[in-house]
LUMSEPA-495252 format. One record per residue (C-alpha): x, z, y; residue number from 1. Coordinates in pm, 1 decimal. Layout:
PT        X        Z        Y num
PT        X        Z        Y NUM
...
This chain:
PT        X        Z        Y num
PT      4.7     -9.6    -16.2   1
PT    302.7     57.5    245.8   2
PT    406.8   -253.4    185.5   3
PT     88.8   -473.7    220.0   4
PT    -87.2   -231.5    497.4   5
PT    204.1    -83.9    693.6   6
PT    453.6   -343.9    709.5   7
PT    258.2   -621.7    638.7   8
PT    338.4   -801.0    929.4   9
PT    710.6   -766.8    885.8  10
PT    729.6   -912.5    525.0  11
PT    468.7  -1195.8    653.9  12
PT    724.9  -1316.6    913.5  13
PT   1010.1  -1279.9    653.1  14
PT    813.5  -1490.8    416.9  15
PT    699.5  -1775.8    663.5  16
PT   1067.9  -1745.9    804.6  17
PT   1188.2  -1825.9    434.9  18
PT    925.7  -2090.5    321.1  19
PT    848.5  -2280.9    672.6  20
PT   1071.3  -2500.8    866.0  21
PT   1046.0  -2682.0   1170.7  22
PT   1213.3  -2997.7   1218.5  23
PT   1298.3  -3128.4   1551.8  24
PT   1296.7  -3496.1   1633.1  25
PT   1511.8  -3649.5   1931.4  26
PT   1264.8  -3898.3   2137.6  27
PT   1393.1  -4260.0   2178.3  28
PT   1563.3  -4265.4   2558.2  29
PT   1444.2  -4510.1   2767.2  30
PT   1624.9  -4837.9   2793.2  31
PT   1826.5  -4928.6   3094.1  32
PT   1783.3  -5278.0   3206.8  33
PT   1933.6  -5545.3   3446.2  34
PT   1706.7  -5709.1   3714.5  35
PT   1572.7  -5948.3   3481.5  36
PT   1493.1  -5728.9   3210.1  37
PT   1802.7  -5787.2   2981.4  38
PT   1901.6  -5453.3   2821.8  39
PT   2218.5  -5264.6   2911.7  40
PT   2147.7  -4944.3   2704.7  41
PT   1871.5  -4893.4   2419.4  42
PT   1833.8  -4696.2   2128.9  43
PT   1783.2  -4743.8   1771.0  44
PT   1691.9  -4555.0   1473.9  45
PT   2018.9  -4497.1   1300.5  46
PT   2041.1  -4258.9    944.1  47
PT   2225.1  -3922.8    963.9  48
PT   2305.4  -3816.2    660.6  49
PT   2194.4  -3424.8    596.2  50
PT   2289.5  -3155.4    289.9  51
PT   2033.8  -2886.9    184.6  52
PT   2258.5  -2630.8    111.8  53
PT   2064.1  -2453.1   -127.9  54
PT   2055.0  -2712.4   -371.3  55
PT   2447.7  -2760.0   -355.7  56
PT   2545.0  -2405.0   -455.3  57
PT   2681.3  -2552.1   -825.2  58
PT   3073.1  -2613.9   -689.7  59
PT   3074.8  -2924.4   -954.8  60
PT   2752.9  -3083.6   -819.7  61
PT   2883.0  -2979.1   -447.8  62
PT   3223.4  -3145.7   -512.9  63
PT   3069.2  -3490.0   -691.5  64
PT   2870.4  -3528.5   -368.0  65
PT   3143.1  -3491.0   -129.9  66
PT   3351.6  -3752.0   -341.4  67
PT   3048.0  -3986.4   -330.6  68
PT   2985.5  -3979.7     33.4  69
PT   3353.1  -3973.0    137.3  70
PT   3417.8  -4341.9    168.8  71
PT   3062.4  -4414.1    290.3  72
PT   3074.5  -4188.0    567.8  73
PT   3441.9  -4227.7    659.7  74
PT   3514.9  -3859.3    615.0  75
PT   3738.4  -3625.7    438.0  76
PT   3605.3  -3487.9     73.1  77
PT   3756.0  -3161.3    192.6  78
PT   3551.3  -3167.8    534.9  79
PT   3238.2  -3252.2    331.2  80
PT   3258.4  -2988.1    121.3  81
PT   3331.9  -2738.4    393.8  82
PT   3002.9  -2863.2    555.8  83
PT   2816.5  -2822.5    275.3  84
PT   2899.0  -2428.7    237.7  85
PT   2796.1  -2324.2    587.7  86
PT   2504.7  -2067.6    594.1  87
PT   2232.7  -2308.8    689.2  88
PT   1913.6  -2455.5    542.8  89
PT   2079.4  -2790.0    608.1  90
PT   2381.6  -2910.5    752.3  91
PT   2419.4  -3267.0    943.0  92
PT   2734.7  -3431.2    734.0  93
PT   2797.5  -3713.0   1020.1  94
PT   2761.5  -3562.8   1339.3  95
PT   2781.9  -3870.6   1535.1  96
PT   2502.4  -4128.2   1361.2  97
PT   2710.1  -4446.8   1190.8  98
PT   2542.4  -4768.6   1059.7  99
PT   2485.7  -4672.5    670.2 100
PT   2222.0  -4849.3    456.4 101
PT   1965.6  -4579.5    347.7 102
PT   1901.9  -4784.4    -11.5 103
PT   2286.8  -4735.8    -88.5 104
PT   2256.1  -4361.7    -28.8 105
PT   1978.1  -4334.2   -226.4 106
PT   2158.4  -4524.0   -524.3 107
PT   2423.3  -4237.8   -538.9 108
PT   2130.1  -4029.0   -667.9 109
PT   2267.8  -3711.3   -491.4 110
PT   2027.6  -3400.6   -523.9 111
PT   2008.9  -3216.0   -180.0 112
PT   2141.1  -3506.0      5.8 113
PT   1902.5  -3709.6    243.0 114
PT   1900.9  -3936.4    519.7 115
PT   1709.7  -3872.4    818.1 116
PT   1640.6  -4135.4   1117.1 117
PT   1807.2  -4022.3   1458.4 118
PT   1825.7  -4230.6   1741.0 119
PT   2135.9  -4385.9   1859.8 120
PT   2236.4  -4534.3   2142.1 121
PT   2386.4  -4933.1   2186.3 122
PT   2541.3  -5079.4   2493.9 123
PT   2519.1  -5464.3   2473.8 124
PT   2818.4  -5511.7   2756.2 125
PT   3010.1  -5235.4   2607.8 126
PT   3326.7  -5176.3   2814.1 127
PT   3230.0  -5460.9   3044.4 128
PT   2914.1  -5232.6   3212.2 129
PT   3046.4  -4886.8   3097.5 130
PT   3097.2  -4732.6   3479.6 131
PT   2726.0  -4877.3   3543.0 132
PT   2585.5  -4741.5   3224.8 133
PT   2783.5  -4419.5   3142.4 134
PT   2726.4  -4278.9   2822.0 135
PT   2540.8  -4020.2   2616.4 136
PT   2642.8  -3761.1   2405.0 137
PT   2576.8  -3620.9   2015.1 138
PT   2247.0  -3489.6   2108.7 139
PT   2187.3  -3808.5   2303.0 140
PT   2205.8  -3633.5   2631.9 141
PT   2338.0  -3841.2   2958.5 142
PT   2715.3  -3738.3   3007.9 143
PT   2818.2  -4004.3   3269.9 144
PT   2695.1  -4286.7   3493.3 145
PT   2299.2  -4379.4   3512.1 146
PT   2247.2  -4199.3   3197.1 147
PT   2352.7  -3875.6   3334.2 148
PT   2199.1  -3945.2   3711.1 149
PT   1871.5  -4060.4   3551.5 150
PT   1858.5  -3809.0   3252.6 151
PT   1513.0  -3674.7   3345.5 152
PT   1329.8  -3997.0   3347.4 153
PT   1525.6  -4146.6   3036.3 154
PT   1523.5  -3840.2   2820.8 155
PT   1185.3  -3829.0   2681.0 156
PT   1025.5  -3560.1   2506.9 157
PT   1135.8  -3400.4   2160.9 158
PT    906.3  -3382.2   1883.0 159
PT    869.6  -3151.1   1559.4 160
PT    730.2  -3115.6   1219.8 161
PT    707.4  -2863.4    992.1 162
PT    790.2  -2846.7    645.1 163
PT    740.3  -2594.9    316.2 164
PT   1027.0  -2484.9    108.4 165
PT   1006.4  -2432.5   -237.8 166
PT   1185.4  -2167.4   -486.5 167
PT   1507.7  -2441.6   -540.3 168
PT   1552.3  -2518.9   -156.9 169
PT   1338.8  -2843.0   -134.4 170
PT   1104.3  -2910.3    155.6 171
PT    803.1  -3062.2    175.7 172
PT    643.6  -3207.3    475.5 173
PT    307.4  -3036.1    585.7 174
PT    280.4  -3333.2    883.8 175
PT    364.7  -3373.5   1230.8 176
PT    283.9  -3110.1   1499.3 177
PT    418.9  -3300.1   1765.6 178
PT    513.4  -3639.7   1756.7 179
PT    816.0  -3750.2   2011.6 180
PT    731.3  -3948.0   2324.6 181
PT   1017.8  -4188.0   2443.9 182
PT   1180.4  -4182.3   2781.1 183
PT   1092.3  -4434.3   3066.4 184
PT   1279.1  -4749.6   3075.3 185
PT   1502.3  -4821.8   3408.1 186
PT   1547.9  -5117.4   3583.9 187
PT   1866.5  -5159.9   3768.2 188
PT   1976.8  -5413.4   4057.5 189
PT   2276.5  -5534.3   3852.6 190
PT   2262.5  -5875.8   3694.4 191
PT   2399.2  -5884.8   3329.0 192
PT   2562.1  -6221.8   3372.5 193
PT   2733.7  -6179.4   3714.2 194
PT   2835.1  -5836.8   3548.8 195
PT   2985.5  -5949.8   3246.9 196
PT   3201.1  -6229.8   3476.0 197
PT   3294.8  -5965.2   3748.6 198
PT   3431.5  -5738.8   3450.4 199
PT   3641.7  -6016.3   3273.6 200
PT   3784.1  -6191.9   3603.6 201
PT   3891.5  -5809.3   3715.6 202
PT   4060.0  -5755.4   3407.7 203
PT   4237.6  -6059.2   3410.0 204
PT   4341.8  -6004.6   3772.3 205
PT   4449.6  -5650.1   3690.0 206
PT   4684.9  -5806.5   3407.9 207
PT   4834.4  -6119.7   3617.9 208
PT   4911.1  -5901.5   3907.5 209
PT   5040.4  -5590.8   3648.3 210
PT   4899.3  -5352.1   3855.9 211
PT   4764.1  -5008.9   3719.0 212
PT   4414.4  -5044.2   3799.9 213
PT   4163.0  -5245.3   4015.4 214
PT   3749.4  -5182.1   4064.9 215
PT   3524.8  -5448.9   4227.8 216
PT   3153.1  -5484.5   4338.0 217
PT   2936.7  -5775.7   4413.0 218
PT   2634.7  -5702.8   4641.4 219
PT   2360.0  -5932.3   4774.2 220
PT   2445.4  -5984.8   5146.6 221
PT   2028.0  -6011.0   5218.0 222
PT   1941.0  -5698.6   5069.7 223
PT   2255.3  -5474.9   4978.7 224
PT   2150.9  -5473.2   4604.7 225
PT   2472.5  -5398.3   4377.5 226
PT   2472.8  -5730.2   4173.4 227
PT   2776.4  -5610.9   3967.3 228
PT   3065.1  -5295.8   3973.1 229
PT   3340.5  -5291.7   3732.6 230
PT   3666.2  -5066.9   3703.6 231
PT   3975.5  -5123.0   3527.8 232
PT   4095.2  -4924.6   3285.6 233
PT   3764.0  -4905.2   3152.9 234
PT   3646.6  -4751.6   2788.3 235
PT   3353.7  -4854.4   2544.7 236
PT   3057.8  -4605.4   2596.0 237
PT   2966.8  -4621.9   2207.8 238
PT   3312.0  -4456.0   2116.7 239
PT   3370.3  -4274.5   2453.5 240
PT   3572.8  -3989.4   2252.7 241
PT   3846.9  -4241.9   2162.0 242
PT   3924.2  -4283.0   2543.7 243
PT   4082.7  -4073.5   2810.5 244
PT   3866.5  -3896.5   3051.0 245
PT   4035.8  -4082.2   3348.1 246
PT   3895.6  -4382.1   3231.8 247
PT   3554.4  -4250.8   3297.2 248
PT   3605.0  -4212.7   3668.3 249
PT   3383.4  -4489.0   3864.0 250
PT   3645.1  -4544.1   4175.7 251
PT   3379.2  -4775.5   4306.8 252
PT   3162.3  -4468.7   4396.4 253
PT   3381.9  -4178.5   4391.3 254
PT   3725.1  -4302.4   4580.9 255
PT   3716.0  -4343.6   4950.7 256
PT   3916.0  -4654.9   5108.5 257
PT   3974.2  -4735.4   5456.9 258
PT   3756.6  -5032.7   5552.2 259
PT   4086.3  -5215.6   5741.2 260
PT   4045.5  -5594.4   5804.0 261
PT   3761.5  -5602.1   5575.9 262
PT   3531.8  -5503.9   5882.0 263
PT   3693.9  -5715.1   6122.2 264
PT   3519.4  -6014.9   5968.3 265
PT   3180.2  -5819.4   6002.3 266
PT   3281.2  -5768.2   6350.9 267
PT   3359.1  -6140.1   6452.3 268
PT   3056.6  -6277.5   6277.0 269
PT   2808.0  -6027.7   6465.8 270
PT   2974.5  -6160.6   6774.7 271
PT   2964.7  -6529.1   6709.6 272
PT   2620.5  -6507.1   6586.3 273
PT   2473.6  -6349.0   6898.2 274
PT   2673.2  -6608.7   7122.8 275
PT   2925.6  -6347.1   7279.7 276
PT   3252.2  -6565.0   7127.8 277
PT   3307.2  -6870.0   7020.8 278
PT   3615.4  -6959.3   6769.3 279
PT   3842.1  -7062.6   7058.6 280
PT   3763.5  -6744.9   7256.3 281
PT   4113.9  -6571.5   7354.5 282
PT   4140.9  -6215.9   7271.4 283
PT   4422.8  -5995.6   7395.9 284
PT   4554.3  -5801.7   7130.6 285
PT   4737.5  -5562.3   7382.0 286
PT   5092.9  -5620.7   7195.0 287
PT   4959.9  -5415.1   6901.7 288
PT   4861.9  -5106.9   7044.9 289
PT   4526.5  -4978.2   7189.9 290
PT   4414.8  -4640.0   7368.0 291
PT   4081.9  -4530.6   7228.7 292
PT   3989.8  -4159.1   7374.7 293
PT   4331.2  -4082.8   7439.3 294
PT   4468.1  -4208.7   7092.8 295
PT   4664.1  -4507.7   7017.6 296
PT   4546.9  -4741.0   6738.0 297
PT   4854.2  -4968.3   6606.3 298
PT   4821.6  -5335.4   6447.2 299
PT   5051.5  -5410.1   6190.8 300
PT   5235.9  -5648.8   6431.1 301
PT   5270.5  -5649.4   6787.0 302
PT   5031.2  -5935.8   6864.3 303
PT   4958.2  -6055.4   7200.6 304
PT   4680.0  -6314.6   7297.7 305
PT   4534.6  -6463.9   6998.5 306
PT   4202.8  -6715.3   6901.6 307
């Protein structure tokens, strides 16, 4: 009577915890699209191999599972065995989803090993648009670039499903409780073709000039829309962990550069358009030095009168 009445809620909660499990499902992030609707980043379901530890307590069975999975996942047998002995009902063996065939996994006939479909992020232009798109982490959270800046709009709402566990640790679905809701799509002013060309030309220029780095931005002068933005060195957003952190920096947005002669063309164009000057109008360059509010502004050469 003590267990049934006084400690009823305690044992009921323990029983539910032991026999019920809630699986969390990541939503598909919204797509990142160029101005014409071409995807720059999108998500697809990809199998993640999961070990049900309660069904892998036998060392022989565990070793056999690790031996068969190692070549399929590209992991060491010892590392897989270590993961299978963790004190958790389920363990993800390949944290970063990779392309595997579920049929091939099923053909191995491994008890206690299953494949859960989880979204994986793909970037069609790869390194060519890395500093525009940025990238996501293992849990599909935006870490750099547009992925991070628009995280709330892209991330979506996770879903979950409840399972019942049997005496052998096997789990049986009891139905979805809440389906995942996909994130919103995001349309950029970027033009996919111009972005690809800009990235290629910039890489060629940096190599030809034997430069340490380079960056470029292409804008529509009528609207100010950014059509392309590229940096060298760059990185592959799908395998960002293989590149130095310094490569993630978007110098186009984060570095300040003195405008210098790039602004002179705009000033001259405005003067010509308003009829204040003509191409042959003489300009006194003050022998390369001009006082502005008591401070001298100097030219790189001491010019006198120029057209």
